[in-house]
N, C-alpha and C positions, 0 to 999 in steps of 0.2 A: 504493500499500500503506500502510495508517494505521499510526503507530507505535504502540509498546506503550505508552507514556506517554498517549496518548489514551484507551487502552482501560483504565487504569486510575484515570482521571479518571472513567470513565464506572462504573465498578464500583470501590467505595471497599473492598470486601473484599477486592480483589487488589492494594491498594497497597503491602503487604510483598512482592510477588512480582518476580521480573525475568523478562524476556523470554528464553528460549531462543535464540530467533533470529528470522528475519522472520516476518511473517503470512502465512497460505497462504491463497489462493482457493482452493476445492473446489467444484464440480458433482456431484451425482449424478443419474443418468438412469435411466429404465424402458426397457425393451426397444424402445420405440418411439423412443426419443430426447428425450422431456420432461422436463423438471425434474421430481424426484422429492420429494412432499410427505412422505414416510415417513421416520423416522431410520432411518439405514444406518450399518451398523459400517463403517469403513474402518482401514486399518493406514497408519500414517504414518512417514515415517523422517525422525528427528531427530538431526543428525548432530554437535550440541552438548549432548547429553543429559547432565545432571549426575545421576551415579549417589549416592544416601543423600539426595537433597532430595525437599521435597514437590511434586511434580509434577502441575500441574492443565492442562486446555484451555478455554480461551474461546472460544467462537464468536459470530460477528455473523450472524444467518440475515436474508437479503435479503428474505425473506417478511414479515417483522413487522418489522424494523429495530431490534429490539432485540439488545444484548449477553449474554449468560448461559453459566455454567458448562455444561459437557457431561461428561456420564459417560466417564470412563477404564476400559476393562475388562482393559488389561493392559499391560503396561510389560515390554521386553526390553531392558536395559542393555547386553548383549552384543551383539546386533543393530543397538541404537541406533533401534527402534522402538518406538510405541505404537498401541494399538486405541483407540477412540473413538467415539461417535455424533455422525454430523451430519445434518441434515435440508435436503434440497435444495440452493439456493444457500446457501453459506456462507464467510464468513471465518473461519480461527482463528486463535490465537495460544496456542501453547506456553508457560507460564509456571512457576516454580519460586520455593520460597525454602527 
């Protein structure tokens, strides 16, 4: 698992952000079990979520080899979950500032 410090060096725009926890490796598959290459909405549990902060998700797409921010659709602080998009095989890191 890659450290958040490495992520921040890759994306200077996230230099002020801190990782909420460890990175997560996620794979989305189609009905035949093949890795899906389309954006897929997923809900993830973030036990250390900090309410009142600017929360983002950074994703490393294994197919492209690039880190990029991904869209966050919803945050539920009470349930400590967030909804975001991932594409295929990705490693994500939830960050805040």
